[in-house]
ZAPA-598814 format. One record per atom (N, C-alpha, C, O): residue in one letter; x, y, z. Coordinates in steps of 0.02 Angstrom, whole numbers, padded with zeros to 5 digits, always signed. Layout:
<rs>
AXYZ...
</rs>
This chain:
<rs>
X+06611+00623+04629X+06656+00666+04616X+06669+00692+04532X+06673+00750+04510X+06673+00643+04505X+06681+00646+04420X+06645+00704+04391X+06664+00754+04359X+06570+00675+04419X+06513+00709+04390X+06494+00785+04392X+06472+00824+04349X+06516+00793+04473X+06497+00861+04498X+06558+00892+04440X+06539+00925+04392X+06654+00872+04454X+06710+00905+04402X+06665+00920+04337X+06655+00979+04322X+06643+00877+04306X+06626+00853+04255X+06573+00923+04209X+06571+00955+04157X+06541+00913+04267X+06463+00983+04272X+06481+01042+04259X+06463+01073+04209X+06528+01066+04313X+06562+01141+04329X+06601+01148+04271X+06615+01207+04263X+06623+01116+04231X+06686+01126+04185X+06623+01112+04105X+06654+01092+04055X+06569+01118+04098X+06538+01098+04029X+06478+01113+04035X+06445+01106+03983X+06444+01137+04091X+06385+01168+04092X+06386+01216+04089X+06432+01247+04117X+06327+01254+04046X+06351+01328+04000X+06279+01353+04037X+06259+01405+04010X+06231+01327+04097X+06163+01384+04139X+06185+01396+04192X+06217+01356+04225X+06170+01451+04208X+06213+01494+04250X+06151+01526+04287X+06119+01571+04259X+06131+01498+04360X+06097+01518+04407X+06115+01595+04407X+06169+01621+04393X+06041+01632+04430X+06061+01709+04456X+06004+01735+04490X+05949+01713+04475X+06009+01779+04535X+05980+01803+04593X+05973+01892+04555X+06014+01920+04518X+05906+01919+04583X+05910+01993+04569X+05883+02013+04626X+05829+01986+04637X+05906+02057+04675X+05891+02077+04719X+05858+02173+04733X+05884+02227+04717X+05798+02159+04768X+05801+02255+04790X+05853+02261+04824X+05879+02225+04866X+05871+02332+04789X+05923+02372+04819X+05917+02417+04910X+05959+02438+04950X+05849+02414+04909X+05809+02449+04939X+05785+02410+05000X+05795+02430+05058X+05748+02340+04981X+05738+02302+05048X+05787+02231+05044X+05771+02179+05072X+05840+02240+05011X+05871+02158+04991X+05826+02109+05006X+05837+02060+05042X+05770+02124+04977X+05749+02065+04970X+05749+02045+04897X+05752+02089+04854X+05743+01950+04875X+05743+01928+04827X+05671+01934+04781X+05616+01909+04795X+05696+01983+04709X+05638+01991+04669X+05633+01948+04622X+05579+01931+04599X+05701+01922+04599X+05682+01855+04535X+05746+01811+04552X+05791+01836+04587X+05750+01754+04530X+05767+01703+04518X+05756+01665+04472X+05698+01645+04462X+05809+01644+04430X+05830+01612+04354X+05877+01550+04331X+05906+01511+04369X+05877+01549+04284X+05943+01514+04264X+05924+01539+04195X+05867+01548+04175X+05996+01550+04154X+06002+01575+04112X+06028+01509+04077X+06077+01480+04101X+06003+01489+04029X+06055+01443+03987X+06066+01453+03917X+06030+01476+03873X+06137+01426+03916X+06167+01422+03845X+06210+01485+03837X+06218+01522+03788X+06243+01488+03917X+06288+01568+03905X+06326+01540+03956X+06315+01496+03998X+06397+01593+03935X+06434+01596+03987X+06448+01650+04019X+06469+01690+03978X+06449+01680+04088X+06479+01752+04101X+06528+01729+04123X+06546+01683+04160X+06565+01797+04073X+06638+01820+04094X+06641+01828+04139X+06605+01867+04171X+06714+01772+04171X+06749+01786+04260X+06700+01738+04268X+06682+01753+04325X+06665+01689+04251X+06664+01620+04293X+06725+01592+04284X+06757+01590+04232X+06747+01562+04357X+06803+01517+04371X+06818+01454+04317X+06861+01456+04273X+06780+01406+04328X+06772+01340+04294X+06779+01370+04219X+06831+01367+04186X+06719+01401+04200X+06713+01393+04115X+06743+01456+04078X+06733+01456+04017X+06776+01507+04102X+06822+01571+04060X+06877+01539+04061X+06887+01489+04026X+06920+01565+04100X+07017+01561+04098X+07038+01499+04106X+07065+01467+04061X+07020+01473+04181X+07033+01407+04205X+06995+01342+04137X+07024+01301+04102X+06923+01358+04144X+06924+01299+04103X+06949+01301+04014X+06968+01254+03979X+06940+01382+03995X+06959+01369+03943X+07061+01346+03926X+07092+01318+03880X+07074+01368+03971X+07142+01307+03987X+07149+01251+03984X+07190+01216+03953X+07094+01237+04029X+07110+01167+04030X+07077+01132+03941X+07112+01092+03912X+07044+01143+03926X+06993+01149+03866X+07074+01133+03823X+07110+01083+03824X+07079+01186+03795X+07148+01193+03760X+07195+01162+03783X+07240+01165+03741X+07212+01135+03826X+07257+01076+03837X+07245+01022+03826X+07285+00975+03822X+07187+01019+03821X+07159+00959+03807X+07157+00933+03732X+07168+00877+03708X+07139+00996+03704X+07178+00989+03629X+07246+00977+03594X+07259+00929+03558X+07282+01021+03609X+07353+00998+03600X+07356+00940+03636X+07385+00912+03590X+07352+00895+03680X+07387+00856+03694X+07347+00776+03658X+07374+00724+03639X+07298+00792+03658X+07261+00741+03618X+07289+00757+03531X+07308+00705+03506X+07294+00801+03497X+07338+00816+03448X+07402+00799+03453X+07420+00798+03394X+07453+00784+03490X+07509+00787+03496X+07515+00707+03520X+07571+00682+03524X+07457+00670+03535X+07457+00613+03570X+07482+00564+03501X+07501+00506+03509X+07479+00591+03447X+07507+00536+03392X+07603+00537+03359X+07636+00505+03318X+07616+00600+03412X+07695+00613+03400X+07724+00573+03463X+07686+00549+03505X+07771+00570+03466X+07836+00529+03488X+07856+00591+03488X+07795+00597+03486X+07883+00650+03489X+07931+00683+03488X+07922+00721+03565X+07864+00721+03587X+07974+00754+03607X+07961+00797+03667X+07914+00870+03613X+07930+00882+03555X+07867+00903+03643X+07823+00946+03642X+07813+00994+03689X+07804+00973+03746X+07813+01069+03678X+07798+01101+03745X+07732+01139+03729X+07716+01131+03670X+07692+01176+03761X+07624+01203+03743X+07631+01276+03819X+07651+01262+03876X+07615+01326+03804X+07603+01378+03854X+07538+01395+03826X+07522+01401+03767X+07492+01403+03896X+07411+01398+03869X+07396+01471+03938X+07414+01488+03994X+07353+01490+03886X+07316+01550+03952X+07250+01580+03930X+07240+01631+03898X+07209+01533+03954X+07122+01536+03926X+07130+01514+03844X+07159+01465+03819X+07106+01550+03823X+07106+01502+03736X+07143+01549+03718X+07116+01596+03688X+07206+01550+03731X+07259+01570+03703X+07325+01536+03716X+07354+01536+03771X+07355+01498+03643X+07378+01443+03675X+07444+01465+03606X+07428+01497+03556X+07522+01437+03619X+07581+01415+03596X+07619+01346+03595X+07638+01316+03645X+07625+01333+03548X+07663+01271+03531X+07721+01264+03512X+07730+01289+03456X+07783+01231+03542X+07840+01241+03515X+07833+01150+03516X+07814+01104+03551X+07863+01164+03451X+07885+01064+03430X+07917+01066+03377X+07922+01117+03343X+07941+01015+03364X+08013+00981+03326X+07981+01042+03238X+07922+01052+03225X+08028+01063+03207X+08014+01085+03135X+08017+01018+03084X+08013+01028+03024X+08022+00966+03103X+08016+00924+03051X+07936+00878+03059X+07906+00844+03018X+07919+00899+03149X+07839+00878+03123X+07765+00938+03117X+07710+00929+03142X+07788+00996+03078X+07761+01048+03072X+07716+01035+03014X+07658+01055+03010X+07739+01008+02979X+07675+00999+02921X+07626+00940+02934X+07570+00937+02910X+07662+00886+02982X+07608+00819+03031X+07525+00863+03044X+07468+00871+03023X+07590+00885+03110X+07525+00935+03156X+07498+00973+03144X+07458+00993+03186X+07500+01005+03083X+07454+01055+03051X+07392+01010+03019X+07333+01017+03033X+07414+00973+02982X+07359+00919+02963X+07329+00885+03004X+07270+00872+02993X+07358+00861+03058X+07312+00840+03106X+07257+00868+03159X+07211+00842+03189X+07290+00949+03156X+07233+01006+03177X+07179+00999+03146X+07129+00978+03175X+07181+01019+03066X+07133+01031+03020X+07108+00950+02984X+07065+00948+02941
</rs>
């Protein structure tokens, strides 16, 4: 199951079908590689949220002090102690 979850979160290929509107038959079938279509459940907002939270947890793993993160997609806000600010900035870069 782990491999399937990992694939769902990281695979950038997307299968597609093209239907004939009149006959409702499949005219073209394929896979687009190297892109993510907007609205994909695990590769856009949800996937970005998990990815960004993982980045934040990695960055903050060196700091024993409490921190809070608010994440939605690729937008994030972190609340940290002021005394850790410069250390966190250095760790990000």
